[in-house]
Structures are given as C-alpha cells and as structure tokens.
GUDRENPA-199623 format. One record per atom (N, C-alpha, C): residue in three letters; x, y, z. Coordinates in steps of 0.001 Angstrom, whole numbers, padded with zeros to 6 digits, always signed. Layout:
ALAXYZ...
# end
This chain:
MET+096025-062733-089762MET+097385-062279-089505MET+097770-061216-090534ILE+098237-060059-090070ILE+098637-058969-090958ILE+100123-059112-091278ARG+100426-059261-092561ARG+101806-059456-093007ARG+102463-058091-093220VAL+103559-057837-092512VAL+104194-056520-092484VAL+105567-056569-093151PHE+105816-055616-094047PHE+107151-055400-094593PHE+107683-054108-094001LEU+108940-054125-093547LEU+109520-052982-092836LEU+110656-052354-093646THR+110475-051111-094033THR+111521-050347-094720THR+112244-049477-093701GLY+113567-049544-093715GLY+114338-048853-092685GLY+114509-049713-091454ALA+114682-051013-091672ALA+114658-051979-090571ALA+115833-051846-089614SER+116944-051225-090052SER+118103-051113-089172SER+118196-049763-088479GLY+117241-048877-088733GLY+117234-047575-088078GLY+116778-047673-086632ASN+116818-046561-085932ASN+116457-046545-084516ASN+115057-047090-084279VAL+114068-046540-085006VAL+112690-047007-084840VAL+112516-048384-085466GLY+113158-048625-086594GLY+113048-049927-087250GLY+113468-051068-086349ARG+114565-050897-085625ARG+115027-051954-084725ARG+114020-052211-083609VAL+113399-051133-083113VAL+112375-051309-082077VAL+111181-052077-082626ILE+110784-051790-083870ILE+109664-052498-084485ILE+109968-053988-084589VAL+111177-054330-085021VAL+111558-055745-085135VAL+111480-056430-083768ARG+111928-055752-082733ARG+111899-056348-081388ARG+110473-056453-080846THR+109622-055527-081266THR+108271-055436-080695THR+107255-056320-081397ILE+107384-056495-082698ILE+106326-057130-083489ILE+106092-058579-083077ARG+107122-059214-082533ARG+106964-060614-082116ARG+105874-060782-081061ASP+105679-059749-080237ASP+104714-059837-079146ASP+103390-059150-079465ARG+103223-058697-080706ARG+101984-058039-081109ARG+101064-059051-081783ARG+100013-059400-081120ARG+099081-060388-081654ARG+098477-059896-082960GLY+098438-060768-083945GLY+097825-060450-085228GLY+098769-059887-086261PHE+100080-059762-085928PHE+101046-059210-086870PHE+102169-060208-087128GLU+102653-060216-088367GLU+103771-061077-088735GLU+104740-060289-089607LEU+105999-060232-089200LEU+107021-059586-090019LEU+107450-060559-091119VAL+107287-060136-092384VAL+107579-061057-093493VAL+108751-060594-094346GLY+109265-059408-094099GLY+110392-058932-094884GLY+110810-057546-094456GLY+111963-057127-094959GLY+112464-055806-094634GLY+113568-055381-095568TRP+113835-054080-095560TRP+114878-053527-096409TRP+115607-052432-095653CYS+116926-052446-095764CYS+117771-051426-095149CYS+119130-051478-095828ALA+120065-050693-095354ALA+121385-050632-096002ALA+122171-051926-095848GLU+121864-052704-094806GLU+122631-053920-094505GLU+122043-055134-095215ALA+122041-055109-096546ALA+121444-056192-097336ALA+122043-057543-096953GLY+121166-058534-096784GLY+121599-059890-096459GLY+121742-060172-094985LYS+121699-059146-094138LYS+121833-059342-092695LYS+120484-059739-092087ASP+120539-060589-091059ASP+119319-060998-090374ASP+118743-059804-089604LEU+117451-059565-089767LEU+116830-058404-089134LEU+116833-058507-087613GLY+116733-059717-087094GLY+116804-059891-085645GLY+118168-059513-085112ALA+119217-059971-085779ALA+120579-059636-085359ALA+120811-058133-085420LEU+120300-057484-086465LEU+120439-056032-086574LEU+119711-055315-085449ALA+118629-055915-084948ALA+117838-055306-083874ALA+118382-055635-082493GLY+119436-056449-082436GLY+120032-056778-081150GLY+119374-057931-080430ILE+118641-058764-081176ILE+118030-059949-080580ILE+118531-061174-081350GLU+117989-062331-081024GLU+118409-063543-081722GLU+117966-063484-083184PRO+118662-064159-084085PRO+118248-064185-085489PRO+116817-064683-085642ILE+116089-064076-086586ILE+114686-064446-086790ILE+114459-065105-088145GLY+115530-065289-088904GLY+115405-065980-090184GLY+114886-065125-091315ILE+114844-063815-091116ILE+114424-062894-092176ILE+115592-061955-092454ARG+116066-061955-093688ARG+117228-061153-094043ARG+116815-059912-094835ALA+117560-058853-094645ALA+117289-057611-095369ALA+117418-057844-096865ALA+116427-057404-097610ALA+116401-057599-099060ALA+117492-056779-099739GLY+117885-057205-100921GLY+118896-056484-101680GLY+118388-055172-102252SER+117083-055101-102485SER+116452-053865-102954SER+115025-053840-102432LEU+114447-052652-102416LEU+113069-052527-101942LEU+112124-053328-102831GLU+112289-053211-104138GLU+111398-053912-105069GLU+111519-055425-104907GLU+112737-055900-104731GLU+112944-057334-104520GLU+112259-057806-103250GLY+112397-057030-102183GLY+111787-057409-100918GLY+110275-057425-100966LEU+109690-056426-101603LEU+108231-056354-101707LEU+107691-057498-102558SER+108395-057799-103641SER+107944-058858-104547SER+107985-060227-103874SER+109035-060501-103116SER+109207-061831-102540SER+108390-062048-101267SER+108068-060968-100538SER+107393-061136-099242SER+105875-061029-099327ARG+105361-060361-100351ARG+103908-060198-100547ARG+103202-059739-099272PRO+103548-058550-098779PRO+102962-058064-097519PRO+101543-057526-097701ASP+100835-057413-096580ASP+099538-056741-096570ASP+099716-055236-096394VAL+100771-054853-095676VAL+101027-053438-095397VAL+102530-053242-095280VAL+102996-052089-095730VAL+104405-051749-095560VAL+104509-050648-094511VAL+105506-050757-093651VAL+105799-049740-092640VAL+107140-049121-093000ASP+107186-047791-093124ASP+108399-047115-093586ASP+108925-046155-092522PHE+110112-046467-091999PHE+110869-045554-091139PHE+112285-045502-091696SER+112406-044923-092892SER+113691-044919-093578SER+114343-043538-093473ALA+114558-042861-094587ALA+115211-041554-094599ALA+114533-040669-095634THR+114530-039370-095365THR+113850-038430-096253THR+114348-038543-097692ARG+115662-038701-097873ARG+116231-038732-099226ARG+115744-039943-100031LEU+115265-040972-099345LEU+114778-042179-100017LEU+113265-042196-100181LEU+112588-041316-099468LEU+111149-041493-099274LEU+110350-041409-100569GLU+110617-040423-101407GLU+109811-040292-102626GLU+109916-041540-103500ALA+111121-042075-103654ALA+111289-043306-104440ALA+110566-044473-103773ASN+110637-044546-102448ASN+109931-045604-101729ASN+108428-045518-101967LEU+107892-044317-101873LEU+106448-044139-102046LEU+106008-044538-103444ARG+106832-044227-104442ARG+106494-044646-105808ARG+106470-046173-105925ALA+107363-046827-105205ALA+107375-048296-105227ALA+106104-048857-104586TYR+105666-048269-103472TYR+104455-048762-102805TYR+103237-048582-103708LEU+103213-047481-104461LEU+102124-047278-105420LEU+102171-048338-106516ALA+103360-048593-107024ALA+103504-049562-108112ALA+103060-050952-107682PHE+103306-051311-106421PHE+102916-052620-105915PHE+101487-052629-105366GLY+100841-051479-105344GLY+099457-051403-104873GLY+099314-051725-103400LEU+100199-051179-102582LEU+100238-051530-101162LEU+099673-050437-100269ASN+098953-050847-099241ASN+098631-049950-098137ASN+099923-049667-097376ALA+100039-048467-096810ALA+101316-048088-096203ALA+101102-047275-094933VAL+102001-047509-093978VAL+102072-046735-092739VAL+103451-046081-092735ILE+103490-044769-092923ILE+104738-044041-093128ILE+105063-043207-091890GLY+106268-043403-091347GLY+106729-042582-090236GLY+107884-041685-090614THR+108447-041873-091800THR+109552-041040-092265THR+109030-039637-092567THR+109735-038614-092083THR+109294-037233-092277THR+110254-036498-093204GLY+109919-035247-093499GLY+110797-034400-094283GLY+110195-033895-095577LEU+109100-034516-096042LEU+108437-034040-097254LEU+107328-033060-096882THR+107185-031998-097656THR+106141-031012-097412THR+104791-031517-097921ASP+103733-030820-097535ASP+102404-031169-098037ASP+102368-031079-099561GLU+103089-030093-100114GLU+103114-029927-101568GLU+103797-031129-102239GLN+104870-031624-101630GLN+105559-032790-102190GLN+104716-034057-102068LEU+103889-034125-101039LEU+103058-035301-100821LEU+101769-035283-101646GLU+101387-034113-102139GLU+100104-033990-102823GLU+099956-034932-104021PRO+100974-035098-104884PRO+100813-036055-105996PRO+100569-037479-105505PHE+101184-037850-104380PHE+100977-039194-103839PHE+099563-039336-103271ARG+099071-038277-102662ARG+097692-038291-102156ARG+096723-038579-103306LYS+096948-037935-104444LYS+096067-038133-105597LYS+096170-039558-106133GLU+097391-040110-106166GLU+097590-041468-106659GLU+096948-042491-105729VAL+097059-042263-104420VAL+096434-043162-103445VAL+094928-043188-103655ALA+094344-042019-103868ALA+092904-041952-104126ALA+092546-042666-105420ALA+093345-042440-106471ALA+093058-043049-107772ALA+093159-044565-107720LYS+094115-045068-106954LYS+094328-046510-106863LYS+093508-047165-105741LYS+092748-046346-105012LYS+091883-046821-103929LYS+092687-047530-102829LEU+093873-047005-102569LEU+094709-047534-101489LEU+094410-046787-100201ARG+095151-047148-099165ARG+094978-046515-097856ARG+096373-046264-097281TRP+096707-044990-097077TRP+098011-044647-096522TRP+097843-043783-095277ALA+098725-044006-094316ALA+098862-043119-093168ALA+100266-042540-093227VAL+100374-041241-093432VAL+101671-040553-093504VAL+101706-039601-092319ILE+102143-040113-091193ILE+101984-039443-089904ILE+103364-039126-089321PRO+103618-037867-088931PRO+104951-037505-088449PRO+105292-038007-087057ASN+104288-038377-086273ASN+104566-038834-084905ASN+103489-039836-084493TYR+103911-041046-084140TYR+102963-042092-083750TYR+102823-042203-082225GLY+103323-041201-081507GLY+103171-041191-080058GLY+101748-040827-079652LEU+101180-041581-078738LEU+099805-041303-078307LEU+099706-039955-077602GLY+100772-039559-076888GLY+100746-038281-076178GLY+100532-037122-077130ILE+101299-037079-078209ILE+101162-036004-079198ILE+099782-036049-079847ALA+099288-037250-080145ALA+097970-037384-080781ALA+096872-036815-079894LEU+096905-037158-078620LEU+095862-036698-077703LEU+095975-035204-077435VAL+097201-034694-077343VAL+097404-033253-077165VAL+096916-032499-078403SER+097171-033038-079591SER+096712-032392-080823SER+095190-032268-080846ARG+094516-033307-080409ARG+093053-033253-080343ARG+092600-032172-079377PHE+093274-032099-078231PHE+092908-031118-077214PHE+093099-029690-077713VAL+094289-029385-078279VAL+094539-028013-078710VAL+093656-027647-079901GLY+093310-028636-080720GLY+092407-028364-081822GLY+091033-027908-081347GLU+090615-028418-080184GLU+089313-028066-079628GLU+089313-026694-078960ILE+090446-026284-078401ILE+090454-025045-077603ILE+091136-023866-078291LYS+091778-024099-079436LYS+092593-023039-080031LYS+091791-021776-080362LYS+090483-021924-080622LYS+089689-020753-080987LYS+089612-019731-079863TYR+089909-020181-078628TYR+089876-019274-077490TYR+091238-018648-077191TYR+092284-019117-077879TYR+093650-018689-077578TYR+094333-018206-078851PRO+094335-016895-079097PRO+094887-016369-080345PRO+096414-016409-080424TYR+097080-016599-079284TYR+098538-016688-079279TYR+098963-018150-079131ALA+099897-018557-079964ALA+100358-019945-079899ALA+101791-020022-080403SER+102556-020951-079840SER+103910-021207-080329SER+104293-022646-080020VAL+105304-023130-080732VAL+105795-024501-080551VAL+107328-024460-080468ILE+107878-025206-079525ILE+109313-025426-079463ILE+109546-026923-079630ASP+110440-027292-080553ASP+110783-028711-080657ASP+112254-028883-080292ARG+112513-029853-079418ARG+113860-030119-078921ARG+114268-031534-079319HIS+115368-031632-080062HIS+115884-032922-080498HIS+117401-032920-080401HIS+117977-034109-080603HIS+119429-034238-080554HIS+120066-033530-081747GLU+121370-033348-081672GLU+122093-032544-082654GLU+122152-033184-084036ASN+121835-034468-084148ASN+121872-035153-085445ASN+120497-035304-086085MET+119494-034677-085496MET+118150-034712-086066MET+118184-034203-087507ALA+117566-034953-088419ALA+117680-034637-089843ALA+116995-033328-090208ASN+115844-033045-089608ASN+115033-031919-090048ASN+114847-030888-088946ALA+114685-029639-089335ALA+114293-028576-088419ALA+113323-027662-089173PRO+112093-027523-088707PRO+111567-028161-087502PRO+111275-029637-087738SER+110941-030332-086675SER+110515-031720-086807SER+109167-031768-087518GLY+108871-032902-088135GLY+107565-033059-088762GLY+106437-032913-087760THR+106700-033349-086521THR+105695-033228-085466THR+105416-031772-085144ALA+106480-030962-085053ALA+106299-029541-084750ALA+105493-028848-085847ALA+105787-029193-087103ALA+105040-028599-088211ALA+103564-028992-088149ALA+103293-030254-087816ALA+101905-030715-087709ALA+101191-030032-086546LEU+101896-029842-085438LEU+101304-029147-084301LEU+100960-027701-084656ALA+101845-027044-085398ALA+101581-025669-085802ALA+100305-025581-086636LYS+100115-026554-087513LYS+098901-026556-088334LYS+097661-026804-087480ALA+097820-027670-086468ALA+096693-027933-085567ALA+096365-026717-084719LEU+097384-025911-084401LEU+097217-024746-083533LEU+096792-023503-084294SER+096950-023503-085601SER+096770-022292-086398SER+095439-021608-086095PRO+095482-020380-085570PRO+094240-019680-085215PRO+093611-019000-086422ASP+092332-018701-086322ASP+091676-017959-087396ASP+092282-016565-087510GLU+092635-015996-086366GLU+093263-014678-086341GLU+094305-014671-085234ALA+095578-014642-085621ALA+096654-014729-084637ALA+096760-013452-083821GLY+097167-013607-082561GLY+097374-012456-081698GLY+098533-011598-082191ALA+098381-010281-082072ALA+099393-009357-082574ALA+100583-009285-081619VAL+101783-009297-082200VAL+103024-009143-081432VAL+103716-007884-081918ALA+103986-006943-080993ALA+104562-005656-081369ALA+106074-005701-081531SER+106715-006733-080990SER+108176-006794-081023SER+108703-006824-082457ARG+109759-006055-082691ARG+110425-006055-083989ARG+111665-006936-083898GLU+111824-007821-084869GLU+112989-008707-084856GLU+114256-007924-085182ILE+115164-007849-084218ILE+116466-007235-084466ILE+117329-008183-085292TYR+117182-009479-085018TYR+117853-010522-085793TYR+116779-011354-086479PRO+116848-011511-087799PRO+115805-012251-088540PRO+115596-013657-087982GLY+114339-014003-087753GLY+113990-015347-087304GLY+114036-015564-085815VAL+114417-014533-085042VAL+114564-014743-083608VAL+113221-015043-082938LEU+112130-014616-083527LEU+110804-014926-082994LEU+110281-016269-083503GLY+111067-016937-084324GLY+110667-018250-084830GLY+110152-018183-086257ALA+110360-019278-086975ALA+109768-019400-088312ALA+108284-019682-088158LYS+107474-019125-089029LYS+106028-019291-088895LYS+105495-020307-089892ILE+104676-021212-089378ILE+103927-022158-090203ILE+102457-021906-089937GLU+101749-021447-090957GLU+100331-021080-090842GLU+100107-020145-089669GLY+101031-019180-089524GLY+100873-018133-088515GLY+101369-018481-087125VAL+101845-019726-086934VAL+102300-020159-085610VAL+103829-020213-085588PRO+104479-019462-084671PRO+105939-019496-084608PRO+106458-020829-084075ILE+107539-021318-084707ILE+108201-022549-084268ILE+109676-022253-084039LEU+110186-022715-082895LEU+111605-022644-082591LEU+112138-024061-082450SER+113246-024358-083103SER+113863-025684-083012SER+115178-025591-082256GLN+115304-026392-081215GLN+116554-026485-080467GLN+117212-027819-080770ARG+118502-027792-081085ARG+119262-029005-081360ARG+120459-029052-080412LEU+120388-029964-079456LEU+121407-030085-078414LEU+121739-031562-078206PRO+122879-031879-077599PRO+123260-033292-077424PRO+122532-033965-076271TRP+121203-034049-076400TRP+120419-034764-075402TRP+120846-036231-075372PRO+120809-036871-074211PRO+121183-038297-074173PRO+120121-039175-074826GLY+120593-040174-075594GLY+119656-041119-076198GLY+118755-040458-077222PRO+117609-041089-077531PRO+116690-040568-078539PRO+115667-039586-077965TYR+116050-038847-076929TYR+115138-037896-076283TYR+114606-036868-077283SER+113329-036557-077160SER+112742-035448-077913SER+111651-034810-077068GLU+111372-033561-077372GLU+110341-032843-076625GLU+109649-031855-077545HIS+108351-031733-077360HIS+107575-030709-078054HIS+106798-029921-076997GLU+107051-028638-076966GLU+106406-027761-075980GLU+105456-026819-076702ILE+104196-026880-076320ILE+103158-026055-076929ILE+102720-025009-075920THR+102679-023747-076346THR+102211-022665-075479THR+101044-021967-076156LEU+099959-021827-075416LEU+098768-021120-075882LEU+098500-019954-074940GLY+098063-018837-075496GLY+097820-017681-074643GLY+096599-016876-075039ARG+095961-016313-074035ARG+094936-015291-074216ARG+095138-014289-073093LYS+094364-013249-073026LYS+094576-012214-072022LYS+094559-012815-070613ASP+095669-012634-069906ASP+095815-013022-068497ASP+095879-014533-068271GLU+096065-015337-069341GLU+096132-016789-069133GLU+097067-017436-070152ILE+097902-018325-069650ILE+098824-019080-070483ILE+098636-020569-070194ILE+098555-021379-071256ILE+098569-022838-071118ILE+099867-023338-071753ARG+100615-024122-071000ARG+101869-024677-071519ARG+101826-026196-071372ILE+102028-026906-072469ILE+101991-028369-072485ILE+103317-028866-073042SER+103934-029781-072334SER+105193-030361-072794SER+105050-031876-072902VAL+105367-032414-074081VAL+105364-033860-074307VAL+106810-034294-074493GLN+107326-035089-073565GLN+108712-035535-073605GLN+108760-037037-073861ASP+109551-037415-074844ASP+109690-038826-075207ASP+111139-039253-074972TYR+111312-040408-074319TYR+112649-040837-073923TYR+113168-042030-074724THR+112295-042787-075348THR+112716-043894-076203THR+111740-043993-077375SER+112161-044713-078401SER+111289-044921-079558SER+110189-045936-079282ASP+110247-046593-078142ASP+109205-047549-077779ASP+107832-046882-077679ILE+107827-045589-077378ILE+106534-044917-077175ILE+105728-044804-078472TYR+106378-045027-079632TYR+105651-044968-080901TYR+104918-046261-081231MET+105219-047324-080528MET+104728-048635-080953MET+103221-048780-080837ASP+102604-048294-079773ASP+101152-048447-079632ASP+100419-047744-080772GLY+100811-046514-081060GLY+100160-045784-082144GLY+100448-046387-083499LEU+101667-046865-083683LEU+102053-047471-084958LEU+101250-048729-085249PHE+101186-049636-084277PHE+100464-050889-084520PHE+098949-050681-084519LEU+098470-049680-083799LEU+097055-049322-083891LEU+096728-048910-085326THR+097600-048113-085920THR+097395-047660-087299THR+097513-048815-088283ALA+098551-049637-088121ALA+098743-050775-089024ALA+097578-051755-088945GLY+096981-051888-087760GLY+095852-052789-087605GLY+094568-052257-088213LYS+094438-050922-088294LYS+093206-050319-088801LYS+093273-049943-090272ILE+094490-049896-090839ILE+094667-049295-092161ILE+093788-049951-093224ALA+093654-051265-093201ALA+092892-051959-094252ALA+091399-051698-094153SER+090924-051283-092982SER+089494-051048-092793SER+089088-049597-093049LEU+090052-048733-093351LEU+089739-047341-093649LEU+089067-047247-095022PRO+088345-046167-095281PRO+087730-045994-096601PRO+088783-045984-097709GLU+088443-046518-098861GLU+089368-046523-099992GLU+089806-045106-100320GLY+091095-044943-100609GLY+091634-043629-100945GLY+092022-042786-099749SER+091945-043352-098538SER+092299-042579-097336SER+093778-042200-097358PHE+094058-040972-096920PHE+095433-040473-096800PHE+095500-039743-095466ILE+095801-040473-094416ILE+095730-039963-093045ILE+097017-039229-092702ARG+096888-038045-092108ARG+098058-037251-091770ARG+098262-037059-090270GLU+097289-037460-089459GLU+097415-037290-088013GLU+096948-038554-087308LEU+097696-038955-086287LEU+097313-040123-085500LEU+095991-039900-084793ALA+095671-038640-084502ALA+094401-038330-083830ALA+093211-038850-084648GLU+093351-038904-085978GLU+092265-039430-086804GLU+092068-040920-086578ILE+093154-041633-086311ILE+093075-043068-086042ILE+092563-043315-084642VAL+093112-042592-083682VAL+092715-042769-082273VAL+091241-042438-082090GLY+090748-041461-082836GLY+089371-040999-082654GLY+088340-041883-083294GLU+088775-042903-084058GLU+087791-043766-084741GLU+087105-044713-083770
# end
C-alpha cells in the first residue's frame, strides 16, 4: 500500500484526488495540508468525512503521517518552500503545481540527485497531452513551423500555462521556419519559448475547461492538434500512474514529462 500525503488538498485538483484515491487500488491517503487547517479532507472534497484532517502546517503533517510519497497541487507562491520541506524529509514527490522556471527548479534537481530521491515535476498529468507530446517529438524534424495556443479561464494563475511551455520545448525545431511578418504591436506573433511562439487566451470558459492547440507546418501541409480538457478528473490516470511508479525509478530521477512515465 502506497501512503500518500496531499498538499493543496482543498484546491480544484486536490479535491478530485481525495474523491478518487478511495477507489485506487494500492493507495492510501494518510494526510494533507491546505488553508483550511483542522477541516476533514472528505468534507472539503464534498464527500462524507474520512477522518483525516488538514494539518496545521506542512511540516507537522509530513511528520505525523509518514508518507511514502507526497503529491503537491498547491500554489506557485508556496511551491519553493514546499519543495524544500520535501527535501528535508527525504520524500519522493509527485508535483503538479506549476509556475517555476527550469532555472528555479535546477537547484532542486541537484538536491534530488544528491539525496537519491525521485521526483516527478510535471505540468500536466493528462494522458492526451503526454501522448501528443510523444507524437510531436517524433515528427517535429519534418515541420519547421510550430506554434502553441493555450486557452484557460480568466483566473488562471500563469500565462503561458506550464503545459504550453513544455509543449513548446517538445516542439522546438533545430531550425525554425522563417516568418517575414513584422510585428506592428510587440508580442502579437506570440512570446517565443525555444523558438516556438505561444499565445495565451484567458476567457470565462465554463468550469475548469482548458485547451492546448498545437500547429505544425511545412510547405503545403499543416497539422493541427487540439487537446481539450473539461474536468480535472482527466489528470487522475496519469497522476496515479506516476505515483505508483515513482519509487521504482532510478535514484536521483527528476522527471519533467508524463511521456517519460507512460513510455516505461
């Protein structure tokens, strides 16, 4: 039985995890932390009480629950402090919180290697995005033109989304196709990540809807792929797949894409 501690238990994804973990064979929720200290995690998730209350602090919760793995879907402003706590406790971690750059994560990557831990810091646990990333990674050498559009609700914390940034890195061509257009307004062609333009749209979509649209082009041919997600439930298969495999990964692993887990 894999003992799971959940950080960000009252958030949108956190509540889904609490509702879902009961039916996932081999997993046991042993603790959690969120802003609602002392509240039952089941009640916060909209189900019957489960007898596990939100810890008063992250350190208190980790110490008392003794988990095998921590799952973090908290907030960007908390993430660096959370990651330092997981290092201090010597814990394997599955991180879904986004907002930190590769440069900000690099010191943690080194610490994970030094402590021989195993972390997955993945911006999107949806299987659709993982499989599409594998596909575009295989064909991008034939398509010098690429772009990404990410569509999220108006309260989305980051622009672009962590998923869009990861897709841009997966799409990054050895030599990008030339665009002759001159920007009359700065940024109208999109911000570039490793040579790939990204446009972020923030509109009042209903519910937790999100979409990532990838366009690839070469002479006389365009490929357009759209991955649309309507609930946070779609992250659960990839999340629990990762949590189930994390302990068996090589020591010092620092996984950044779900495709690495799916492909094992």
